C-alpha positions in Angstrom: -0.4 0.2 -0.1 1.7 3.0 -0.6 0.4 6.4 0.2 1.1 9.7 -1.3 2.9 11.4 2.3 1.5 15.3 1.4 -2.4 14.0 1.6 -1.4 11.6 4.7 -3.1 13.1 8.0 -1.7 12.0 11.3 -4.2 11.5 14.5 -3.5 13.0 17.6 -3.5 10.8 20.7 -7.3 11.9 22.2 -8.4 10.8 19.1 -6.8 7.1 19.0 -8.3 7.1 22.5 -12.2 8.3 21.4 -11.7 5.8 18.5 -10.7 2.4 20.3 -12.1 2.9 24.2 -8.8 2.4 25.1 -7.3 4.4 28.6 -3.5 5.9 27.6 -2.0 3.3 30.1 -3.6 0.4 27.3 -2.5 2.4 24.1 1.0 2.8 25.2 1.0 -0.8 26.4 -0.2 -2.0 22.6 2.3 -0.3 21.5 4.8 -1.3 23.4 4.1 -4.9 22.1 3.5 -4.3 18.5 0.2 -4.8 18.8 -0.8 -1.4 17.6 0.1 1.3 15.0 3.8 2.8 16.0 3.2 6.9 16.2 5.7 9.3 14.5 7.1 12.2 16.5 5.8 15.8 14.6 7.8 17.9 17.4 9.3 17.9 20.1 6.7 17.7 22.1 3.8 15.7 19.7 3.0 12.5 18.7 1.1 12.0 15.9 -0.8 8.7 14.7 -0.8 8.1 10.3 -4.1 7.7 10.3 -4.1 5.1 7.2 -2.2 2.6 9.1 -4.9 3.2 12.3 -7.6 2.9 9.2 -5.6 -0.3 8.2 -5.2 -1.9 11.6 -9.2 -1.2 12.4 -9.8 -3.1 9.1 -7.4 -5.7 10.3 -9.2 -6.0 13.2 -12.8 -6.2 11.8 -12.1 -9.2 9.2 -10.2 -11.1 12.5 -13.1 -11.1 13.8 
């Protein structure tokens, strides 16, 4: 899957927590275990999750169900 980086959006942590209904601790645990998309450092104090990767993760979860 190729992504046009100029069209890529980065989702902040609160959006991910809302979409997954996870706590912050669960999110970081899933990242550490390789069970969720790794964030990208946007600036010194911000990270974001590539929206295309998050959407692909959700699709894979729905297909596995």
